[in-house]
N, C-alpha and C positions, 0 to 999 in steps of 0.2 A: 504493501499501499503505500502510497504516496500522497504527501500534502500539497496541493494547489491554491493557487489564489484566485478568484476572478479578477479582472481585469477589463479595464473600460476599452471598448473597440467601435468607434463612431459612435452610435446611440445605443449601443448595446453590450451586453456584456461577453467577456469569452473567455477559456482558459486553455492555458499553455500543455503540452506536454512534452517530458523528455524524448531525446532518440531513445535511449535504452528502454523505456517504455514501450514506444510503439514498433521497436524492429521484432519483439517477439509474437506481437500479435498481429504482422503481415500487414502494419497501416503505415502510408506514406502520403504525402501531400496531395493536396486532390481528390483523395480518396473521398467518396461518400459515404456517411454515415447514417443508421438509425438511432434515432434519439428517442427515447420512452420514459415515462415517469410513474412511480408509484409510491404515492406520499410523500416522504422526504427523500427517496430516493431518485437518482437520476441512473440511467441504464444505457451506456452507449456501446453500438456495435457495427461494425463493417456491414454495408450493406452489399449482400450478396447477390440481390435481383438487379445488377445493372444491366443496362442494355447497352450490347457494343454493337457499334455500327459496321457492317460490313461493306467495302466499296469493291 
């Protein structure tokens, strides 16, 4: 577990993740994430339903 702070991003709030946390989760810049909340918990997972455009 890591402790992170919410930061201001324009008119919104955001969170940053250290690379050491993203690599094992197979996450990288530009990946789409699913965000779900249950009470006081926020669940973030990689979107596996990404549509690939074939040319």
